[in-house]
C-alpha positions in Angstrom: 71.5 24.3 -8.0 69.5 26.9 -6.2 67.8 25.8 -2.9 64.2 25.0 -3.0 62.4 27.0 -0.2 58.8 26.2 -1.0 57.4 23.3 -3.0 54.0 22.2 -4.1 53.9 18.5 -4.6 51.0 16.8 -6.4 48.5 19.4 -4.9 44.9 18.9 -5.5 41.9 20.9 -4.4 38.1 20.8 -4.7 35.9 23.7 -3.6 32.1 23.7 -3.7 32.1 20.5 -5.5 34.4 21.9 -8.2 37.8 20.7 -9.0 40.1 23.7 -8.7 43.7 22.2 -8.8 44.8 19.0 -10.2 48.3 17.6 -9.1 50.2 20.8 -9.1 54.1 20.3 -9.0 55.9 23.6 -8.6 58.9 24.9 -6.7 60.0 28.4 -5.6 63.8 28.9 -5.3 65.7 31.2 -3.2 66.7 34.3 -4.8 64.2 34.1 -7.7 61.0 35.9 -8.7 58.6 33.3 -10.1 55.4 34.6 -11.9 52.3 32.8 -11.6 50.0 33.3 -14.7 46.7 32.1 -15.8 43.1 33.1 -16.7 40.6 33.8 -14.0 39.6 30.8 -12.2 42.8 28.8 -13.1 43.7 28.4 -9.4 46.4 30.9 -8.7 44.9 32.4 -5.7 44.0 29.0 -4.4 47.5 27.8 -4.6 48.8 30.9 -2.5 46.0 30.2 0.0 47.3 26.5 0.3 50.9 27.9 0.9 49.7 29.9 3.8 47.4 27.2 5.3 44.2 29.3 4.8 43.1 26.1 2.6 44.0 22.5 3.0 44.7 20.4 -0.2 42.5 17.3 -0.7 45.8 15.6 -2.0 49.4 16.2 -2.2 51.2 18.6 0.2 53.5 21.6 0.3 57.1 21.7 1.9 58.6 24.7 3.3 62.5 24.3 3.3 62.0 20.5 3.0 59.7 20.1 5.9 55.8 19.4 5.7 54.1 22.7 5.9 51.8 21.3 8.6 54.8 20.8 11.0 55.0 24.7 11.5 53.0 26.6 13.9 51.0 29.5 12.8 53.7 31.7 14.3 56.5 30.0 12.7 54.8 30.1 9.4 54.1 34.0 9.7 57.8 34.5 10.3 58.6 32.6 7.2 56.0 33.5 4.6 54.3 36.9 4.1 51.3 37.0 1.9 50.1 40.3 0.3 46.4 39.4 -0.9 44.6 41.1 -3.9 42.5 43.2 -1.6 43.1 44.0 2.2 39.7 45.0 3.9 40.4 47.2 6.7 37.1 48.5 8.5 38.6 50.9 10.9 40.4 54.4 10.1 43.8 53.2 11.2 46.6 55.4 10.0 48.7 53.9 7.1 51.7 53.8 9.2 50.0 51.6 11.8 48.7 49.3 9.2 52.3 48.8 8.0 53.7 48.2 11.5 51.0 45.4 11.8 53.4 43.4 9.7 55.8 43.1 12.6 53.2 41.1 14.7 54.9 37.8 14.3 58.2 39.2 15.6 56.7 40.9 18.8 57.3 39.4 22.3 54.4 38.1 24.6 53.3 41.6 25.6 53.2 42.7 21.9 55.0 45.9 22.4 56.7 47.3 19.2 60.3 48.3 19.6 62.2 51.2 17.9 63.5 48.9 15.6 60.0 47.7 14.5 59.0 51.4 14.0 62.2 52.0 11.9 61.6 49.0 9.9 58.1 50.0 9.1 59.4 53.6 8.2 62.0 52.1 6.1 59.4 49.9 4.1 57.1 52.8 3.6 60.1 54.8 2.3 61.0 52.0 -0.1 57.5 51.6 -1.5 57.3 55.4 -1.9 54.3 56.0 0.4 56.1 57.9 3.4 53.7 61.0 2.8 50.7 58.7 3.5 52.0 57.6 7.0 49.4 59.8 9.1 46.5 59.3 6.7 43.5 57.0 7.3 43.6 53.8 5.4 39.9 54.5 4.5 40.8 57.9 2.9 43.3 56.3 0.4 42.6 55.2 -3.1 42.5 51.4 -4.2 46.2 51.9 -5.4 47.5 53.7 -2.3 45.8 51.1 -0.2 47.5 48.4 -2.3 50.9 49.9 -1.6 50.4 50.1 2.1 49.5 46.4 1.9 52.9 45.7 0.0 54.8 47.7 2.7 53.2 45.7 5.4 54.2 42.6 3.5 57.9 43.9 3.4 58.2 44.6 7.0 57.1 41.2 8.0 60.8 40.3 7.0 60.1 36.7 5.7 62.4 34.9 3.5 59.4 34.1 1.3 57.0 36.8 -0.1 53.7 35.8 -1.9 52.1 38.7 -3.8 48.6 38.1 -5.3 48.3 40.6 -8.1 50.2 43.4 -6.3 50.1 45.7 -9.2 46.6 45.5 -10.2 45.4 48.8 -8.9 48.6 50.7 -9.6 49.5 53.1 -12.3 52.4 52.3 -14.7 55.0 54.0 -12.7 54.0 52.4 -9.4 53.9 49.0 -11.1 57.5 49.2 -12.4 58.6 50.6 -9.1 57.1 47.8 -7.3 58.4 45.2 -9.4 61.9 46.8 -9.5 61.6 46.5 -5.6 60.6 43.0 -5.8 63.8 42.2 -8.0 65.9 43.7 -5.4 64.5 41.6 -2.7 65.4 38.4 -4.8 68.9 39.6 -5.3 69.2 39.9 -1.6 68.2 36.3 -1.1 64.4 36.4 -0.7 62.3 34.1 -2.8 59.1 35.8 -4.3 56.0 34.3 -6.0 53.9 36.9 -7.8 50.5 36.4 -9.3 49.9 38.6 -12.3 47.8 39.2 -15.3 50.4 41.6 -16.8 52.2 39.2 -19.1 54.5 41.9 -20.4 55.8 43.0 -17.0 55.9 39.5 -15.7 58.0 38.4 -18.5 60.3 41.5 -17.8 60.6 41.2 -14.1 60.4 37.4 -13.3 63.2 34.9 -13.4 60.7 32.0 -14.3 56.9 31.9 -15.2 54.4 29.1 -14.4 51.3 29.1 -16.4 48.2 27.5 -15.0 45.4 26.2 -17.3 42.1 24.4 -15.8 44.0 23.9 -12.5 47.2 22.4 -14.0 50.7 23.6 -14.7 50.6 24.0 -18.4 54.1 25.3 -18.8 57.0 26.4 -16.3 60.3 27.9 -17.1 62.0 30.8 -18.9 59.5 33.5 -19.9 60.3 32.9 -23.7 59.5 29.4 -23.3 56.2 29.7 -21.6 54.7 32.7 -23.4 54.2 31.0 -26.7 51.2 31.3 -29.1 50.3 27.7 -28.5 50.3 28.2 -24.5 48.4 31.4 -24.8 45.7 29.8 -26.9 45.2 27.0 -24.6 45.4 29.0 -21.3 43.6 32.1 -22.3 41.5 31.0 -25.5 43.2 33.8 -27.6 45.2 34.1 -30.7 48.4 36.1 -30.1 51.7 37.0 -31.8 54.8 36.7 -29.5 57.9 38.6 -30.6 61.1 39.7 -28.7 61.9 43.2 -27.5 65.4 44.4 -28.1 66.6 42.8 -24.8 65.2 39.5 -25.7 62.1 39.8 -23.4 58.9 38.2 -24.9 56.2 40.6 -26.0 52.6 39.4 -26.3 50.3 41.0 -28.9 46.8 39.7 -29.0 45.6 39.4 -32.5 42.3 41.0 -34.0 41.1 44.7 -33.7 40.2 45.5 -30.3 38.4 48.7 -31.2 34.6 48.7 -31.1 31.8 51.1 -32.1 32.5 54.6 -31.1 36.5 54.1 -31.3 38.4 56.3 -33.9 38.6 54.7 -37.1 36.2 52.0 -36.4 34.0 50.9 -39.0 31.5 47.8 -39.2 32.0 45.3 -42.0 
């Protein structure tokens, strides 16, 4: 059995008088990519924030390698878990390479000086993500997709055994989406554990080992993609009717039912 590196045990959360999460039980295993799916407001981002102690649960808890999360100092936690958020707001015109090197902060000494190895690791991360040419450009000059790639490189260079990615491909074109998710698969094969929040059901099914589908703050289903992405689960989680069929390699493909075309679309007619 694979080692559990991060576990949510009966986690519940209320924010602004509203119940967000209800008794979440979920485990992340070493060497796997776990996809976290669900509609907007299902509690996906809140779960990641609890894992990094940005939020504290009202009930239940989180264990990191078997130890309660609260036993770890902030510095220890930053050396074990890296979070790439949906958006990274940087108000100053730092060069992209400098933003990436900030990921090495948890590993720097008391004086905070970067070593040649830190710089080399940052350069390698930018190369792996495919943004080496952006190194000297101001982060404020970059597109949303380019900024997201910089944030992913910064998360990689943090060098943690656990990587949490909150919609990492949201602003990326298809080529970069596939490249990033292939990179994530490589990290898992090398022994890291990756938890990915995604709204792209097709790519999540293809690149994740397991999926966990949240609905109204609860885990509706968790397991192999084919077991999670069923018409009944999609109806309950997203309120849609969908047909699910298998690609030639067995990966489930979700096709929402109904005509998505509207007025002005080629071939559209009113009835």
